[in-house]
C-alpha positions in Angstrom: -40.5 -33.1 40.2 -37.8 -33.5 37.4 -39.9 -36.3 35.9 -42.5 -33.7 34.9 -40.0 -31.8 32.8 -39.6 -32.2 29.0 -36.5 -34.1 27.8 -35.1 -31.0 26.3 -35.3 -29.2 29.6 -33.8 -32.1 31.5 -31.0 -32.3 29.1 -30.4 -28.5 29.4 -30.5 -28.7 33.2 -28.0 -31.6 33.3 -25.7 -29.6 31.0 -26.1 -26.7 33.3 -25.3 -28.8 36.3 -22.0 -29.9 34.8 -21.1 -26.3 33.9 -22.0 -25.2 37.4 -19.8 -27.9 39.0 -17.0 -26.8 36.8 -17.3 -23.1 37.6 -17.8 -23.7 41.3 -14.7 -25.8 41.6 -12.8 -23.2 39.7 -14.0 -20.4 41.8 -13.3 -22.1 45.0 -9.8 -23.0 43.9 -9.0 -19.7 42.2 -10.1 -17.6 45.2 -7.7 -19.4 47.4 -4.8 -19.4 45.0 -5.4 -15.8 43.8 -5.7 -14.6 47.3 -2.3 -16.3 48.2 -0.8 -14.9 45.0 -2.1 -11.4 45.5 -0.7 -11.4 49.1 2.7 -12.7 47.8 3.0 -10.2 45.0 1.6 -7.1 46.9 -0.2 -4.2 45.2 2.6 -3.1 43.0 3.6 -6.4 41.4 -0.1 -7.4 41.2 -0.6 -4.4 39.2 2.3 -5.2 36.9 0.9 -8.7 36.3 -2.6 -7.5 35.6 -1.5 -4.6 33.4 0.1 -7.2 31.1 -2.9 -9.6 31.2 -5.3 -6.7 30.6 -3.2 -5.3 27.7 -2.9 -8.6 25.9 -6.6 -9.3 26.7 -7.7 -6.3 24.8 -6.7 -8.0 21.6 -8.4 -11.4 22.4 -11.2 -10.7 19.8 -8.7 -11.1 17.1 -8.0 -14.6 18.4 -11.5 -15.6 19.2 -13.0 -13.9 16.1 -16.4 -13.9 17.7 -17.0 -17.5 16.4 -18.5 -19.0 19.5 -22.2 -18.3 18.9 -21.8 -18.6 15.1 -20.2 -22.1 15.2 -22.6 -23.4 17.7 -25.5 -22.1 15.7 -24.2 -23.5 12.4 -23.6 -27.0 14.0 -27.1 -27.0 15.5 -28.5 -26.3 12.1 -26.1 -28.4 10.0 -24.8 -31.3 12.2 -23.6 -33.2 9.1 -21.0 -30.5 8.4 -19.4 -30.8 11.8 -15.8 -31.5 10.6 -15.8 -28.7 8.0 -17.3 -26.2 10.4 -14.8 -27.1 13.3 -11.9 -27.4 10.9 -12.5 -24.0 9.3 -13.2 -22.3 12.6 -9.9 -23.8 14.0 -7.8 -22.4 11.2 -9.4 -19.0 11.6 -8.8 -18.9 15.3 -5.2 -20.0 15.0 -4.4 -17.3 12.4 -6.2 -14.7 14.3 -4.4 -15.5 17.6 -1.0 -15.3 16.0 -1.9 -11.9 14.5 -3.3 -10.8 18.0 0.0 -11.6 19.7 2.0 -9.6 17.2 -0.3 -6.6 17.4 -0.4 -6.7 21.2 3.5 -6.7 21.5 3.6 -4.0 18.9 1.0 -1.9 20.8 2.8 -2.2 24.1 6.2 -1.2 22.5 4.4 1.9 21.2 2.8 2.8 24.6 5.8 1.9 26.7 8.9 2.3 24.5 12.1 1.2 26.1 10.2 -1.0 28.7 11.5 -4.4 27.6 10.1 -6.0 30.7 6.6 -4.9 29.9 7.0 -6.1 26.2 8.1 -9.5 27.4 5.2 -9.9 30.0 2.6 -9.0 27.3 4.1 -11.5 24.9 3.9 -14.3 27.5 0.2 -13.2 28.3 -0.5 -13.3 24.6 0.5 -16.9 24.2 -2.6 -18.0 25.9 -4.6 -16.6 23.0 -2.9 -19.1 20.7 -3.5 -22.0 23.0 -7.2 -21.2 23.1 -7.7 -22.1 19.4 -8.6 -25.6 20.5 -11.7 -24.3 22.2 -13.6 -24.9 19.0 -14.0 -28.4 20.3 -16.0 -26.9 23.2 -18.4 -25.4 20.6 -19.3 -29.0 19.5 -19.9 -30.1 23.1 -22.0 -26.9 23.6 -24.2 -27.7 20.5 -24.9 -31.3 21.8 -25.5 -30.2 25.4 -22.6 -32.3 26.5 -20.4 -29.8 28.4 -19.4 -32.4 30.9 -16.6 -33.3 28.6 -15.3 -29.8 28.6 -15.6 -29.8 32.4 -13.3 -32.8 32.6 -10.7 -31.2 30.3 -10.7 -27.7 31.8 -10.8 -28.9 35.4 -7.8 -31.1 34.9 -5.9 -28.2 33.4 -7.1 -25.8 36.2 -5.9 -28.2 39.0 -2.6 -28.9 37.3 -1.7 -25.3 36.7 -2.8 -24.0 40.0 -0.6 -26.5 41.7 2.1 -25.0 39.5 1.3 -21.6 40.9 1.5 -22.8 44.3 4.9 -24.4 43.7 6.0 -21.0 42.1 4.9 -19.0 45.2 6.7 -21.4 47.5 9.9 -21.1 45.4 9.7 -17.3 45.2 9.1 -17.0 41.5 9.0 -13.7 39.6 5.9 -12.3 38.0 6.6 -13.6 34.5 6.3 -17.2 35.8 2.7 -16.6 37.0 1.8 -15.0 33.6 3.3 -18.0 31.7 1.5 -20.4 33.9 -1.8 -18.5 33.1 -1.1 -19.1 29.4 -0.1 -22.7 29.9 -3.5 -23.4 31.5 -5.1 -22.8 28.1 -2.5 -25.1 26.5 -3.3 -28.0 29.0 -7.0 -27.3 28.5 -6.6 -27.6 24.7 -4.9 -30.9 25.1 -7.6 -32.1 27.4 -10.3 -31.1 24.9 -8.5 -33.0 22.2 -8.4 -36.2 24.2 -12.1 -35.9 25.3 -13.2 -35.3 21.7 -11.3 -38.5 20.7 -12.9 -40.3 23.7 -16.3 -39.5 22.3 -15.6 -41.1 18.9 -14.3 -38.2 16.9 -10.8 -36.9 16.0 -9.4 -33.5 15.0 -7.7 -35.4 12.2 -11.1 -35.6 10.6 -11.4 -31.9 10.4 -11.5 -30.3 7.0 -10.7 -26.8 5.9 -13.3 -25.5 3.3 -12.3 -22.1 1.8 -15.9 -21.0 1.2 -17.1 -21.9 4.7 -14.1 -19.9 6.1 -15.1 -16.9 4.1 -18.7 -17.2 5.2 -17.6 -17.4 8.9 -15.2 -14.6 8.5 -17.9 -12.4 6.7 -20.4 -13.0 9.5 -17.8 -12.8 12.3 -16.0 -9.4 11.5 -18.8 -7.3 13.2 -18.4 -9.6 16.1 -14.7 -9.1 16.3 -15.1 -5.4 16.4 -17.9 -5.8 18.9 -15.9 -8.1 21.2 -13.0 -5.6 20.9 -15.3 -2.9 22.0 -16.6 -5.0 24.9 -13.1 -6.0 26.0 -12.0 -2.4 25.6 -14.8 -1.4 28.1 -13.7 -4.0 30.6 -10.0 -3.9 30.2 -9.0 -0.3 29.3 -9.6 0.9 32.8 -6.8 -1.2 34.2 -4.5 0.0 31.4 -5.5 3.7 31.9 -5.1 3.4 35.7 -1.6 2.0 35.2 -0.6 4.8 32.8 -2.2 7.7 34.9 -1.8 6.5 38.5 0.7 3.7 38.7 0.8 0.0 39.2 -0.2 0.0 42.8 -3.6 1.4 42.0 -4.0 -1.2 39.3 -3.1 -3.9 41.8 -5.9 -2.7 44.3 -8.4 -2.4 41.5 -7.4 -5.9 40.1 -7.8 -7.4 43.5 -11.4 -6.3 43.5 -11.9 -7.5 39.9 -10.7 -11.0 41.0 -13.4 -11.1 43.6 -16.3 -9.9 41.5 -15.4 -11.1 37.9 -15.6 -14.9 38.7 -19.4 -14.5 39.4 -19.8 -14.1 35.6 -19.7 -17.9 35.3 -23.4 -18.1 36.5 -25.0 -16.2 33.5 -22.5 -17.8 31.0 -23.5 -21.5 32.0 -27.2 -20.5 32.0 -26.9 -18.9 28.5 -24.8 -21.9 27.2 -27.4 -24.4 28.4 -30.5 -22.6 27.2 -29.2 -21.1 24.0 -30.3 -24.1 21.6 -33.8 -24.1 23.3 -34.4 -20.5 22.9 -32.9 -20.2 19.4 -35.2 -23.1 18.2 -38.3 -21.5 19.6 -37.9 -18.6 17.2 -38.6 -21.0 14.3 -42.3 -21.6 15.4 -43.2 -18.5 17.3 -42.0 -14.9 17.9 -44.1 -14.6 21.0 -42.7 -17.7 22.6 -39.1 -16.5 21.8 -39.6 -13.2 23.5 -41.5 -14.8 26.4 -38.4 -17.1 27.0 -36.0 -14.1 26.6 -38.0 -12.2 29.3 -37.8 -15.3 31.5 -34.1 -15.4 31.0 -33.8 -11.7 31.9 -35.7 -12.5 35.1 -33.3 -15.2 35.9 -30.4 -12.8 35.3 -31.9 -10.4 37.7 -32.3 -13.0 40.3 -28.7 -14.0 39.9 -27.6 -10.4 40.3 -29.5 -10.0 43.5 -28.3 -13.4 45.0 -24.7 -12.4 44.5 -24.8 -8.7 44.9 -26.6 -8.5 48.3 -24.2 -10.9 50.4 -21.1 -9.6 48.7 -22.0 -6.0 49.4 -22.9 -6.8 53.1 -19.6 -8.6 53.8 -17.1 -7.0 51.4 -14.8 -5.7 54.2 -14.7 -9.1 55.9 -14.1 -10.9 52.5 -11.2 -8.6 51.6 -9.6 -8.7 55.0 -9.8 -12.6 55.1 -8.4 -13.0 51.6 -6.0 -10.1 51.1 -5.2 -8.7 54.6 -5.1 -5.1 55.8 -2.8 -3.9 52.9 -5.7 -4.3 50.5 -8.4 -2.7 52.8 -9.2 0.0 50.1 -10.4 -2.8 47.9 -13.5 -3.5 50.0 -15.2 -0.3 48.7 -14.3 -1.2 45.2 -15.8 -4.7 45.6 -19.1 -3.2 46.9 -19.4 -0.9 43.9 -18.2 -3.3 41.3 -20.4 -6.3 42.3 -23.5 -4.5 41.1 -22.0 -3.8 37.7 -22.6 -7.5 37.1 -26.2 -6.7 36.3 -24.9 -5.2 33.0 -22.8 -8.2 32.3 -25.5 -10.7 33.1 -28.0 -8.9 30.9 -25.5 -8.6 28.2 -24.8 -12.3 28.2 -28.5 -13.1 28.0 -29.0 -10.4 25.3 -26.4 -12.1 23.1 -28.9 -14.9 22.3 -31.3 -12.3 21.0 -28.6 -10.7 19.0 -27.4 -14.1 17.5 -31.0 -15.2 16.7 -31.8 -11.8 14.9 -28.5 -11.5 13.3 -28.1 -8.0 14.7 -24.3 -8.1 14.9 -23.8 -4.7 13.4 -26.1 -3.2 16.2 -23.9 -4.9 18.8 -20.9 -3.4 17.1 -22.5 0.1 17.4 -23.2 -0.5 21.1 -19.8 -1.8 21.9 -17.9 1.0 20.1 -20.2 3.6 21.7 -19.8 2.1 25.1 -16.0 2.0 24.7 -15.9 5.7 23.6 -18.0 6.7 26.7 -15.7 4.6 29.0 -12.5 6.1 27.7 -13.8 9.6 27.9 -15.2 9.1 31.5 -12.1 7.4 32.6 -9.9 10.3 31.1 -12.0 12.9 32.9 -12.6 11.2 36.3 -9.5 9.0 37.0 -7.3 12.1 37.8 -9.9 13.5 40.1 -11.4 10.3 41.8 -8.9 7.6 41.1 -10.3 4.1 40.9 -13.8 5.3 41.8 -13.7 7.3 38.6 -12.9 4.2 36.6 -15.8 2.3 38.2 -18.2 5.2 37.3 -16.9 5.0 33.8 -17.8 1.3 33.7 -21.3 2.1 34.8 -21.9 4.9 32.4 -20.5 2.9 29.4 -22.4 -0.2 30.0 -25.7 1.7 30.6 -25.2 2.9 27.0 -24.2 -0.4 25.6 -26.9 -2.7 27.2 -29.9 -0.4 27.6 -29.9 3.0 26.0 -29.2 2.1 22.4 -31.6 -0.8 22.5 -34.3 1.6 23.5 -33.5 4.0 20.7 -33.1 1.5 17.7 -36.5 0.3 16.3 -35.4 -3.3 15.7 -34.3 -3.8 19.3 -37.1 -2.0 21.2 -39.0 -5.1 21.8 -35.9 -6.7 23.3 -35.4 -3.6 25.4 -39.0 -3.9 26.7 -38.2 -7.6 27.4 -35.2 -6.6 29.5 -37.1 -3.9 31.5 -40.0 -6.4 32.0 -37.6 -9.1 33.2 -35.8 -6.6 35.6 -39.1 -5.3 37.1 -40.9 -8.7 37.3 -38.1 -11.0 38.2 -40.4 -12.6 40.8 -42.5 -14.1 38.1 -39.8 -16.4 36.9 -41.2 -19.5 35.2 -39.7 -22.9 34.4 -41.5 -23.2 31.1 -39.0 -23.9 28.3 -40.6 -27.0 26.7 -40.3 -27.5 22.9 -43.2 -27.8 20.6 
């Protein structure tokens, strides 16, 4: 059957397979290790760890600068400028990450003055942002549909650092050790990417820094930075607000649910990564084909949501009991509610292709900031009354605004809104048609 597919589709499917293998291995390993770590730390210390990781994570957009889609797009269009694009993107991300760490530490010192331990943990969590600067190499592999090289590098780092976590658990290590190991995984992954990049015939020493290209990237990226900040604020602020309003134990129970539901986000990401070049190129010859493929992508995201949501909902209690034990029994309800919020995340991931192709980054900024405002308000109103449930309701409300409501209101995005609704309502019509013309 595969012989009937176009070369482009076969290459995309091969790339998707490599990414799938990577994520499946990561999920399998991380579920086991994280469950062990969660049991070891207990709800209180688990909450302490994830408070620090979530606090630092809010400032990740300053480190990533929203360059992912921009750099991949620019390399696809101008492959000859590879070294200058990658070099300029690397400099930007390194500078941005350094600023992010400083601001994160300053922010936690303001929120929790006198809590030196929290300051130290946020700093350790922030180091991972600096180490992620070398992920620009992954953008090159994405643009060439050669993600197997990234899989090699990231999986090696993942295995090495999870062995470190196991050793730390067995030796009775403190919380800061596990946060440091989380950051060091990004460092090991960066080293692996450099080695794989060299193995494919290139070298980071060939990268060039071009000021005008840096300015262009930064000009196009700043709306994405604010957008990513808004998106992360939506997804991370709940854990920070839970910690401030209810205490670390509730953060720990909530974080345990997040660790079971969040990993499933790998599926839409690898799908989007593999089909991104194919869909973007189709816009060059036909708007109708472009939107047809977007509807097909939304159908695929609906199928993914159902495939994951139904079994997890049915067996959430058993899953939580096996992995975390009776001490985390409350988490089962949170898992059942949170797994269906993956629909918003899945559609948001697919929608990013439309946003990038249409250069609607300011619209995304409006969506993200509006969604963040809704999330903060709902969290503030409902967490004191409903606890973690109020936080989950805030997530639903905010992402409904972000992903659907504003796209329905704004004229330039209404066609995409109709594509999303069509994909959601007609998921059973999914087609394999992706061939290039």
